[in-house]
N, C-alpha and C positions, 0 to 999 in steps of 0.2 A: 110491267109488274102485275097487272091484273090478271093476265092469263096464268101466271104462276100461282096466284092466290086462289083463283076459281078452281083450278085442278086440284090443289091441295085441300081446299075447304070441302070439296065433294067427298074426299075420303074422310076428312076429320069429322064430318057430320055423322058418319057411321059409327063413330066411337061412342061408347056409353060415358056417362058422367063418371062412372067408377074408374075408367081409364085414367082420367085426370086426377081422380082422388088418390090413385096410387103414388102420385108425386106430391101430395100434401106434406108428407114427412120426408123432406129432403135429406134429413140425417138419419133415415131409417128409424129404428125404435129408440134412438137417442134423442129424437126431435122433441121439442117442448112447445106448448101453446102458451106464448107470452108476448105482450105488447108493452110499448112504452120504453122508458129510458134504460131499463134493466133487461131488456129482451136478449142481450148477448151474455148475460152473466150468470145463468143457471147451469147447474150440472146436468149431465145427460139423464133423460127421463128414466132410463132403465138402470141407472147406477144404484146399487143396493144401499140401504141406510148404513150398512157397516163400513161403506167406503166414503161416505159423505163427510166424515170427519177429516179424512185425508184431503179431500177436495177443499174443505174450509181452511185447513192449514196451509195448503198451497196458495189459496187465495190471499191469506194474510200476508205472505211473503211477496206476493205479486203486487198487492195493493199498497202496503204500508211503506213509508220512506226509510231509506238508509241514512245513516248519520256519520259524521266525521269521527274518526279514531283519534285518541281513545275515548271510550264512552262507556257508561254503565250498561247501555244496551249492547252488550258485546255480541249478540247474535245478529245485529244488524249494523255493525260499525265497519268502517273501512271505505266510506264513500270517497270517490275521486282519487287523487286530487283534481284530475281533469274529468269532466263528465258532461253528458247531455241532459241528464235528468237524475233525480234522487229515488225514483221509483218506477216500476214497470207501467202502472196505471196512468202515469202522467203522459205517456206517449199513446198507449192503447186505451184511450179514454173510455171508461165503462166497458172495457174489453172490445172496443170497436175500433173505428177508423181514425187515424190522425188527420191533420190538416196543415196546409202551408201557413206561414205566418201572415196574420191579418195586418192591415194598416194600423200602425201605433204599437204593435207587439215588439217588445225589446228583445225577445228570444224566439227561436223557432219552436221550441218545446217538443212538438210531436212530429217534427221533421229533422232529419239528419242529412249530412252530406258525406258520401263516400269519396275517398281520395286515393289516387294511385298514379304511377308514372308508367310509361311503356317499358317492356322488357327489352333492353338493348344489348347488354353484355351477355356473355356465356353464362356467367354466374346468375344473373337475373333471370335468364330464360330457364335455367334449371330450377331456380326457386319458384318461378311462376307455375310450373307443372304441379308442384305440391300445394302451394299457397293460393293459387288462383289469381292473385294480384301482386303487384310490387308496390308496397306502401310508399307514399310520398316521404322522403328522407327525414324531414323535420317534424311533420304533423301526423305521420302514420297513415292508417287506412281509413280514418274517420275524423272529421273536425269535431272537437269538443268546445261548445260555446259557453260552458260554465266552468267555474273553478271554485275551490274552497275559499272562504272568506280571506280577504287580503291577498289572494293569489291571482295570477293572470290567466284568464281563458285563452284558448288558441285563437279565436277570432269570432266574428259575428256573421251570420248568414243574412244576406239581403237579396230580395227577389223583386224584380219589376216584370211588367208584362207588355207584350206587343200583340196588337190585334191580328188575327188571321181570319179573313172572311171566307165562308163556305156557303154555297148556294144550292138549294134543292131544285129539282127539275121544274117545280111549279112556281119558282121565283122566290120562295121564302129564303131569307138570308140569315145565317147564324154567325156571330162573331166569336170564334175561339180565341183563347188567350195563350200566347207562347211565353213561357217563363224565361227570364234572363237572370242568371244566378251569378252573384259576386260574393266574395269573402272580404270583409273589412276588418280593421283593427287587429291585424295579425300580431299575436303576442310574442312569437319566438323567431322572428326573422322572415325573410322572403320564402315563398314556396318555390319548388322546382319549376323551371320555365315550361316544362311539358306536362305539368299536373293535369290529370283528367278528373272532373268532378261530376257527381251524380247525386241529385236531390232525391230523397226517399221519404215518403210519409209512412207512418206505422199502419200495417194492415190489420183488419179484424182478426180476433182470436178464435172465432167459432169454428168447430168441426176439424180442428188440426189433427187430433188423434185419429180420425177417420181417414183423412188424407195420408197419414203416416202408414196406415195399414192397406192402402191400395197396393196390390202386389207389383213388385218390379216388372214381372212378365207382362202386366197389363200396359204399363208405360211403354215398354219396348215394342209390344204388339201394335199399339197406336201409332208409334213412330214409324214402324215398318209399313203399316197400312196407308199412312199419309204419304210416304215415299212412293208408293205404288199408284196412288191416285193421280189424276191429271187436272185437279182443281186448283193447283198452285199452293195448297197448304202442305207444308212439310216440316213438322216439328221434330225436335230431337231432345234426348235427355242430356242433362248436364252431368258431368262426372267430376265429383268433388272429393276432397280428403276427409275422411272419417277419423277424427282424432282418437276415438275409443278403440276402433278396429285396426288403426294404423294401416289403412288401405283405402283405395278409392271406392266410392259408392255412388249411387245415383242421387243427385240433388233434387230436393222437392220443396224446400222452404226458402222464403226470401224472394224478392222481386225478379231475380235472375236464377232462382233455384240453386243458390250458392251454399246451402246447408243440407246435410243428408237426414238429419234427425232432429226431433224437437229438443232432446237433451242438449245437442250441440248448438242448436239455434238459441236456446235459452242462455246457456253458459256464455256464448259469444256476446249476447246482448248485455248480460251482466258485466262483462269485461269492457266492451266498447262503449256502452251507453251510460253505465253507472260507475265505471272504474273499479270494479271488483274482480279479484282473482278467485280461481277455483282449480280443481284438479285438472280440468280440461284446458283451461287457460291460466297457468300459474304466474304469468308475467303481467305486471301492471301496464296500463296502456299508454306509457310514455315512450318516446323514441330515445335513442342514444344521445341525442342532441338536447334533450329535455331533462334537467336534473331534479325537477319538482317532485317526481315519484321517490327519488332517493332521499330528499330533504325532509319530506313530510311523513308523519307517522302513519302506519297502515293498520289494518285489522287482523294481521297474522298471515301465515303462509297461504292458507285457503280461506279467503274471507267469506266465500259462499261454500259452505260445507256440502259433502255428498248428501246428507240428510235434507238439506234445504233444496238442493237441485232435484232431488227425487220427488219432493212434495210439489214443487213448481211444475215439474214435468207432468205429474198426475193431473194437477189442475188444468194445464194447458191442453192436455190430451182430452179431457172430458167436458170442456165447455160446449154446451149443446147449441145446435142450430135450430132457431125457431121455425115453426111450420110455415109453409106457403099460405098465402091468403087469396081469396076471390077467385079460386080456380073455376068456379061454376059460372063466371060472368062470360057472356058471349065475347065481349071485347078482349078479354084476357086470353080466351081460346083462340081467337083469331090472331092475336099477337104471337102465341106460341106457334101457331102454324107458319106465320111469316118468318119467325126466328129460324126455324128449321129450313124453310124454303130458301131463305137468303144465304144459308150456308154457315150460320153462326155456330151450329152444333158440331162442326168439323173439329173445333178446338174446345168449345164449352161442352164438355161430354156429360151425359147422365146415365142412369141405369148401371152403376158400377158396384161391384161387390167387394167388400173388404175381405182381407185374409182371415183365416181362422187364427185365433189367438187365445191361449189359455191364460195368459198373463193379463189380458185386457178383455175380459168376456163381454163387457157392455158394448164394446166396439167391434166385436168379432162377427164375421160373416153378415154384415149389414148391407142391404141394398140402398145405395145413396145417390143423390142427384146434385153433386157439387158444382156442375157446370164449369168443369176444368179438365184438361188432360195433363196438367203439371209439366207440360213440355215447353221448350223454348221455341219461340217463333220470331221470325223477322218481321217487325211491326213497322218498318219503313223509316225514312229519314226524319219525318216529323216528330216521332217519339224517340229517336235515337239519343243516347247519352254519350256515345263514342268512347265507352269505357268497358272493355271486356272483362269477364270474370269467369275463370276456368274456361270452359268450351263455349260459353255465351259471348257473342260478339257485341259490339257497341250498338247494334240495331236490334238485338234479340231480347225478348222478355219472356218469363214464364206466364202461361195463361192463368190469370187470377180467377179464383172460385167466385161465382156469382151468387151463391146462396146467401141469403140475409140482405141482399142488395136493397130491397124495398124498405128495410128497417133503419137504414142509415140516418136519415133525418131525425127520426124520433129518439134514436139512441145517442147520436152525436151532435145534433143541431145543425148539421150542414149536409151538403151533397157534393162534396169535392171528391173526385175519383182520379184514377191512374196513379202511377208510381210517385209522381210529385204533386199530386192534387191540382193540376192545372184545369181539369175539367170541372165545371161548376154544376153540371147536370149529367144524367145518364146519357142524353143524346149527345152532348159534347164529347163524352168519352168514346161513344161510338164513332163520331166523325173524325177523331184522331187516328183511327185505325188506318194503317197503310201497309205496305209490303205484301206479305202473304194474305192479309185481310183486305187488300185494296178492292178486289172484285166484290166482296160482300158489302163494303162501304158504298160502292157505286150503286149497288142494288137498293141500298137504303136511301140514297139521294134521289132515286126515282119514285119513292113512295109518296103518295099524296098525303094530305094532312090527316085524314081519317086513318089511313094505314099507320102513319107515324104514332098516332094516339094509341092504336091497338098494340103496337110493338112495345111502347113504353108502359102500357097497362100490364103486359105480360112481365116485363123485366121488374117492374115494381111489385109484382106478385111474389117474387122469389124471397 
């Protein structure tokens, strides 16, 4: 590993400090200088004052709880009757990252479990093409572990862990933890015997509007470039159903890139997580075998109005990415050199320009460093959930953005990473990489203690 580092550091030393300074604003001109618990909750720095009221209104609908219908608060009624949370902020805590249930937690709160069954019949295979999954017949596409007062939730999420030892070349051992997921207290009968389950924690909300404006042609070019390379990395776009366009589009949101736009991502979350209907998802989240949605009062035809959807979309588009820190430190610069030399930047891409947008001028034509290609990659059997979603196989995941990584603990009070929060540190997350990332992980395992410290210093500078 040292010969790689020496050759790369020789060139890196020729770079001026200003080169690194160009990456301070990972979100381009939208980036903000903010530390502490609210580092993820500020509007884009270049958002004009005339638009900050729209941001604040969207924030109120994102933050404040929804209530059971009928209620005097008719703008926020219609909760449930089956749900995972009564407000978006309960999962995206301080607009940040969720976590798996801790010992003693009665509910998962900021974790949910996706459910589906294999497409076996001709009818199911046809439905899969458009819907991306075949929901579990009784419980649907997502388990709701809350219900309105005196009603029965669908079940409870239970997670235990098994140790997975991993050893570095210098003999240092790390015990990873592999989650074992079970659903208890099923409220509406048995699940289908072939049910596939996938636990997901809520991802951070920062920079989503910038990711939405990365041109499709950029994603397709990266996929094409990776296909031609011989390093084993070969990402692909997901093709998902766009409800508004009534056509297929490139997916870019969600752990498997299962949603094409922020509008649809938000509306789907309102529907699945909070039990609310909208123009995009007009049906309540009960299956035909659950009568509770028919029996309980609701908040009207579209409980989340187009007006509310528009405000929440604007809010989620303009949450700013905080600036990078400590770029001038030699250890961070050494870690950045290692990150590139190891091959991590094949998927975690930087120097991306957003599309021109007259509708979203603050996000338009920004040079950003999100450290993602938004593509699906085979991450190996260790991370596999064995649950396909559109074109994503049970071993494939979208590359998560790394910007804001080093702020996680101060914003959310924990350092749980990956789709199900199994990793308790950044290094544990790295060591779970497999599949296309297996060669890069093997290079990490050859790093000595000082090099590992440098790599972590760089990742925590993001």
